[in-house]
ZAMARGU-4260 file (C-alpha; in steps of 0.2 Angstrom, whole numbers, plus 5000, padded with zeros to 4 digits):
<rodrens>
0) 4966/4902/5078 | 4960/4918/5086 | 4969/4932/5077 | 4970/4950/5082 | 4976/4963/5069
5) 4980/4980/5075 | 4982/4994/5062 | 4979/5013/5064 | 4966/5013/5050 | 4955/5002/5039
10) 4942/5003/5025 | 4932/5014/5021 | 4948/5024/5023 | 4959/5023/5007 | 4977/5017/5006
15) 4988/5003/5002 | 4990/4998/5021 | 4971/4999/5023 | 4968/4987/5008 | 4981/4976/5015
20) 4973/4974/5032 | 4956/4971/5024 | 4964/4957/5013 | 4972/4949/5029 | 4956/4950/5039
25) 4944/4943/5026 | 4957/4930/5020 | 4960/4923/5037 | 4942/4923/5041 | 4938/4914/5025
30) 4951/4901/5030 | 4942/4897/5046 | 4950/4909/5059 | 4942/4920/5071 | 4948/4938/5067
35) 4947/4954/5077 | 4953/4970/5069 | 4958/4984/5081 | 4958/5000/5071 | 4953/5018/5070
40) 4941/5028/5058 | 4923/5026/5055 | 4913/5011/5057 | 4908/5000/5043 | 4901/4982/5040
45) 4912/4969/5047 | 4908/4956/5034 | 4923/4950/5024 | 4920/4939/5009 | 4913/4922/5014
50) 4919/4924/5032 | 4916/4937/5045 | 4928/4947/5056 | 4924/4959/5070 | 4930/4977/5070
55) 4934/4987/5085 | 4936/5006/5082 | 4946/5017/5093 | 4944/5036/5092 | 4960/5046/5088
60) 4969/5030/5084 | 4976/5037/5067 | 4981/5053/5075 | 4991/5044/5088 | 4999/5033/5075
65) 5004/5049/5066 | 5012/5056/5081 | 4999/5070/5083 | 4992/5065/5100 | 4999/5056/5115
70) 4996/5040/5125 | 4982/5046/5136 | 4970/5048/5121 | 4970/5030/5116 | 4979/5018/5129
75) 4963/5014/5139 | 4953/5009/5124 | 4968/4999/5117 | 4970/4990/5133 | 4951/4986/5134
80) 4952/4980/5116 | 4967/4968/5117 | 4963/4961/5134 | 4945/4957/5129 | 4949/4939/5125
85) 4963/4927/5124 | 4971/4928/5107 | 4982/4914/5099 | 4992/4928/5090 | 4992/4947/5090
90) 4999/4955/5074 | 5003/4974/5077 | 5007/4985/5063 | 5018/5001/5063 | 5030/5009/5075
95) 5018/5020/5086 | 5006/5006/5089 | 5020/4994/5093 | 5026/5006/5106 | 5008/5007/5114
100) 5006/4989/5113 | 5023/4986/5122 | 5017/4997/5136 | 5002/4985/5139 | 5011/4969/5136
105) 5008/4963/5154 | 4989/4964/5151 | 4988/4955/5135 | 4984/4936/5135 | 4991/4929/5118
110) 5002/4915/5114 | 5012/4925/5101 | 5015/4943/5095 | 5020/4948/5078 | 5026/4965/5072
115) 5026/4973/5055 | 5030/4991/5050 | 5025/4999/5034 | 5032/5017/5036 | 5044/5018/5021
120) 5062/5024/5026 | 5068/5038/5015 | 5085/5043/5021 | 5086/5056/5007 | 5071/5065/5015
125) 5077/5062/5033 | 5062/5050/5036 | 5060/5033/5044 | 5044/5036/5054 | 5040/5053/5048
130) 5037/5061/5065 | 5053/5071/5069 | 5062/5084/5059 | 5079/5077/5064 | 5084/5061/5055
135) 5095/5056/5070 | 5080/5057/5081 | 5069/5047/5068 | 5082/5033/5067 | 5085/5032/5086
140) 5066/5032/5090 | 5063/5018/5077 | 5078/5008/5083 | 5072/5010/5101 | 5055/5002/5096
145) 5061/4989/5085 | 5073/4983/5099 | 5059/4982/5112 | 5055/4964/5117 | 5036/4964/5114
150) 5036/4953/5099 | 5041/4936/5094 | 5043/4938/5076 | 5046/4953/5065 | 5037/4951/5048
155) 5044/4962/5033 | 5033/4964/5018 | 5048/4967/5006 | 5067/4965/5005 | 5068/4984/5007
160) 5059/4983/5024 | 5069/4968/5029 | 5086/4976/5026 | 5080/4991/5035 | 5074/4981/5050
165) 5091/4974/5052 | 5099/4991/5051 | 5088/4997/5065 | 5094/4983/5076 | 5081/4969/5074
170) 5087/4951/5078 | 5090/4942/5061 | 5084/4926/5069 | 5067/4934/5073 | 5065/4943/5056
175) 5055/4935/5042 | 5052/4941/5024 | 5034/4938/5018 | 5029/4948/5003 | 5012/4956/5002
180) 4999/4946/4992 | 4986/4951/4979 | 4969/4942/4977 | 4970/4940/4959 | 4952/4934/4957
185) 4945/4951/4963 | 4953/4960/4949 | 4946/4949/4935 | 4931/4960/4930 | 4923/4965/4914
190) 4925/4982/4906 | 4911/4993/4908 | 4909/5007/4895 | 4899/5017/4908 | 4914/5020/4918
195) 4923/5029/4904 | 4907/5039/4900 | 4906/5044/4918 | 4923/5052/4918 | 4922/5059/4900
200) 4934/5047/4891 | 4932/5041/4873 | 4932/5023/4868 | 4949/5025/4859 | 4958/5035/4873
205) 4973/5027/4880 | 4971/5029/4899 | 4986/5029/4910 | 4981/5026/4928 | 4991/5031/4944
210) 4982/5026/4960 | 4993/5034/4973 | 4992/5046/4988 | 4996/5064/4984 | 5013/5065/4992
215) 5029/5070/4985 | 5038/5054/4985 | 5025/5046/4974 | 5032/5056/4959 | 5014/5061/4953
220) 5021/5078/4946 | 5034/5068/4936 | 5020/5058/4928 | 5010/5074/4924 | 5025/5081/4916
225) 5028/5065/4906 | 5010/5067/4899 | 5013/5085/4894 | 5029/5080/4884 | 5019/5067/4874
230) 5012/5073/4858 | 4998/5060/4857 | 4983/5069/4864 | 4974/5052/4865 | 4985/5047/4880
235) 4976/5053/4896 | 4980/5052/4914 | 4968/5046/4928 | 4974/5049/4946 | 4963/5042/4959
240) 4970/5048/4975 | 4968/5054/4993 | 4974/5070/5001 | 4979/5068/5019 | 4987/5080/5032
245) 5003/5087/5024 | 4999/5083/5006 | 4988/5098/5002 | 5003/5108/4997 | 5009/5095/4985
250) 4991/5094/4977 | 4992/5113/4974 | 5009/5111/4966 | 5002/5097/4954 | 4986/5106/4950
255) 4995/5122/4947 | 5006/5114/4934 | 4991/5106/4926 | 4983/5123/4925 | 4998/5132/4918
260) 5001/5119/4905 | 4982/5118/4900 | 4981/5099/4904 | 4964/5098/4911 | 4958/5089/4896
265) 4972/5076/4898 | 4974/5074/4916 | 4960/5070/4929 | 4963/5070/4947 | 4949/5062/4958
270) 4950/5063/4977 | 4942/5049/4987 | 4931/5045/4973 | 4937/5027/4971 | 4941/5014/4984
275) 4948/4997/4986 | 4931/4989/4981 | 4930/5000/4965 | 4948/4999/4959 | 4946/4983/4950
280) 4933/4991/4939 | 4945/5006/4937 | 4960/4995/4931 | 4948/4985/4919 | 4944/5001/4910
285) 4962/5009/4909 | 4976/5003/4898 | 4992/5006/4908 | 4997/5007/4926 | 5011/5018/4931
290) 5019/5021/4948 | 5033/5034/4947 | 5038/5034/4965 | 5055/5041/4970 | 5056/5027/4982
295) 5044/5013/4987 | 5043/5000/5001 | 5036/4988/4988 | 5023/4995/4976 | 5006/4986/4979
300) 4998/4996/4965 | 5009/4988/4952 | 5004/4971/4958 | 4986/4975/4957 | 4988/4981/4939
305) 4997/4965/4935 | 4983/4955/4943 | 4970/4965/4932 | 4980/4961/4916 | 4988/4978/4913
310) 5005/4982/4908 | 5014/4992/4921 | 5028/5004/4923 | 5037/5008/4939 | 5052/5018/4944
315) 5069/5010/4945 | 5071/5011/4963 | 5070/5001/4980 | 5055/4991/4983 | 5048/4992/4965
320) 5064/4983/4958 | 5057/4968/4969 | 5041/4968/4959 | 5046/4973/4941 | 5058/4963/4931
325) 5063/4974/4916 | 5054/4968/4900 | 5047/4952/4908 | 5033/4958/4919 | 5034/4977/4917
330) 5046/4992/4912 | 5057/5002/4924 | 5059/5021/4921 | 5072/5032/4928 | 5066/5041/4944
335) 5063/5060/4943 | 5064/5059/4924 | 5048/5064/4915 | 5057/5062/4898 | 5062/5044/4901
340) 5044/5040/4908 | 5036/5048/4893 | 5047/5036/4882 | 5042/5021/4891 | 5023/5026/4891
345) 5024/5028/4872 | 5033/5012/4869 | 5019/5002/4877 | 5006/5013/4868 | 5014/5008/4851
350) 5020/4990/4854 | 5006/4978/4857 | 5017/4963/4856 | 5027/4970/4871 | 5011/4974/4881
355) 5005/4956/4879 | 5022/4949/4885 | 5021/4961/4900 | 5003/4956/4904 | 5007/4938/4904
360) 5023/4940/4914 | 5013/4951/4927 | 5000/4938/4930 | 5013/4924/4932 | 5022/4935/4945
365) 5007/4938/4955 | 5002/4919/4955 | 5020/4913/4959 | 5027/4926/4971 | 5014/4939/4976
370) 4998/4929/4978 | 4987/4932/4994 | 4985/4913/4997 | 5004/4912/4998 | 5005/4926/5010
375) 4991/4919/5021 | 4999/4902/5021 | 5016/4910/5026 | 5009/4920/5040 | 4999/4905/5047
380) 5015/4896/5048 | 5023/4910/5058 | 5008/4912/5069 | 5008/4894/5073 | 5026/4891/5076
385) 5034/4894/5093
</rodrens>
C-alpha cells in the first residue's frame, strides 16, 4: 500500500507521539509498504530500519497544530504534500490537522482516510484540545471536528480515547480500538557502565527513571517529593524530559523544590539529552520505571519499561489502568500522593521476588497485548477494508 502519515512533529523532536509515528513509519516500510510522513520540525534521515520512508517537512506545522498560527501559514504546503501522489490510505493524527485536512478533502486522491487524536482529555483541567480557556468551547470545537465527514475510520489508541470519541459524537460503527504497540526487540540491550559514570551514578545506586514531558499532569513533582520522603539515599531519580511552550513554569516549580530540599545529589533532570534512540540504553541502566501522571491516555513509557525488563509503577488513573494489572505486571499508586508512591518504590526496592514477577508479567503483557506487530497488523486490516 501507499500510506501517508500526517502528524505535527517527528523525530528528532522528542515525545511519545513522535516516537509512535516513527514506529509506524519504519514498521510499515519494513513490511513492504511505501510510506510518506508529512510533518513539521527539522529535517533528518528518512531511513527507517530495514525499509525506507520519505519525510516531507512543513514549516510552522507544529505551531498550527498547537493553535498558535492560522491556516494560511500551512495550508498551501499541506495541499501540495497530500496531493503529490495517489495514496491508498491517509492517516491523519490530531484535531487541528484533521480540520486542515478536511478543508482540502476535495484535492486529495486516496481510497481511505483514517483519523486518530492523541490529545488527552482532562475535564478537571478544562482541557480536551488545549487551545481554549473555556471548557465548553474546547468540547464544542473537538466535537465539531470529530463529526466532520473527512474520515472513514476513527482509530483510538486506548479505551480512554475510545470512550471520549463516543462522548464527542463519533459514530460507533466507524470507531475502532487499536492499542499502541512497542517494538520489544529494540529494548533488549546490554547494560553499559559508562552510562552510569557519565551521569555520576554508582554501581549500587537504585535508579528510578521517569521519562516524561515537563507538564503538570505528568505528576513529576509528586515523584520528586516521594524521593525526598525516602530515607534510603541510594535511591536516585533520573528524569529525561523536554520543556515545551507553557512548561517552563512547571520546571521552575520542580527545580525550586529540589533546591529547597537539597536534593541535587538524588534527583537529576536532563532536558533533551536523551531521545527515542538512546532510551533503550537508559532503561537498561536504571532499576525502576515510574509514571506518576494525574491522568494519562495510555502510558507508553510504562510499556517501554516493561519491554526493557523493568518493574514499573504507574498512577491508578485512566489510561494507565489499561496497561498495569496490580501485582501482575506492575504496581499502581494513588495519584497526587507522594507518600503512597514512596511506599511502592521502597516495596520494589526491597522485594526482589516481587520485582521478578512484575518483570515477567510486563514482558508477557507487551507480547500479548501491546506489541508493535499486533498494532501494525490491526491497522493494515483497517487500511485495507472498505
